[in-house]
C-alpha positions, 0 to 999 in steps of 0.5 A: 791287506787289512783283511789279511792282517785281521785274519792273521791276528784271529789265527794267532789268538786261536790257541790262547782261546782254545786253551781258555775254553778247555780250562773253562770246560774242565772247571765246569766238569769238576764243579759238576763232579763236586755237585754230584758228590754233595747230592749223593752225600744228602741222598744216602745220608753219608755225612759223618756226625761227631760231638765234641764236648764243652766243659765248664773251666772251673768245675770240669763239668760238661755244658754240652756238645757241638755237633760236627758234620764231616764229609767222607773223604773224596778226591773232589774235596781235599778238606772239610773246608773245601766241602763246606765252601762249595756247598755254600756256593750252590743252590743246594745250600738251603736243602743241605742246611736242613739235612745237616740239622736233622742229622745233628738232632737225630744222631744226638738223640740216637747216640746219647746214653739213656742215663744222660737223656734228661740231664739238660746238657746243651747241643750246639748246632751250626747254622748258616745265618741266611738260612734262618730268614730264607723264605723257603724256611717254614716257621716251627719246622725245627720245633716240630722235629724236636718234639718228635725226637723228645728234645726240648728247644731250650737244650738247642743253641744255634751257632752262627759262624761270623764267616757267613756275613749277616747283610741286614742286622735289624731284620735278622735280630727280629728273626733270632727274637722269634727263635728265642721265644720258642726257647732256642739260644744263640752263639756267635761262632769265630768271634775274634777272627775279624768278621764284623765281630763287634757289630755282630755281638752288639746287634745279635746279643748272643747268649754265647760267644765262642772265641776263635781258635786263632785267638786261643793258640798260644794265648799264654805267651801273647800279650796282644791275644790277652788284651783282646781276650780281656775286651771280649770278657768285659763286654760279655760281663756287661751283657750277661754273655757267656764266653766259650774258648775254642781250640784249647789244645795244651795245658798252658792254654787251658791254665791261662784261660782258667786264671783269666776267668774264661767260663767255658772251653772246647778243644782237643785238651778237653775232649776230641770229637767222638761218635757219641756225646761223651763227657770231657775231662781236664788233661790228666797231668793237670791237677786243680785245687780251689784258691781264693778268687778262682782255681790254681793248677799245678802239674801232677809231676810235682 
């Protein structure tokens, strides 16, 4: 009787087990498909590279560009975020990071207008923090490649995303000191997005703080966002760090940030990502004129 009951329970559970195995097999096939796409992109250099300008919010001059690498459209990756999330989970992350860096640097030099090659503008290159102290990373490799390209390390800013958590801040600070000695500068991306923001800023002491677009969106109407901006600016002033507001999409956002004294900005209102490193500009319907203590802006319709 017991054996019969045990067998009956096993048979009853069999359909559920088969569904589980079928789902697991389907997931593994999908993962293999995504991995195949990732490897194909690296093998055939299929990433699309764009450059978005970063502007000085008083003068309108272009400080530099951020290199943005985007995968081609595919059923395996419905968005760029899905693609990078997957790449970060694989054992190909180190190789992929090297590939992205080389594409960013080489395409910047190839596409930069000859007249602007020596203007000293900066190139912001996204870097996963863990890659910088990966044992497979060879010291001086990036410097040697820059020498081949005729690009000085002083023009390169490593942009570290806060969404990639730093586990050992003391060790990582030493790694960054090594890169700074070679001439590179450091930016912390996504500041204000809630990923160990204060700890990251205190330990890493970046030359640039890039404010997350979630903090900038609609900031001209949000007292809470304005107060947080004030705290970041106070820290930046005390530590000689420059602030870059990301995701500026409207004239009111731009106007508020200018009046608040934010030094640099990036976003569709200032310049969209482009195939070549192009200079940004203030929106055409906004005029500016100097006033005591800063700049004042009025609509061109007035």
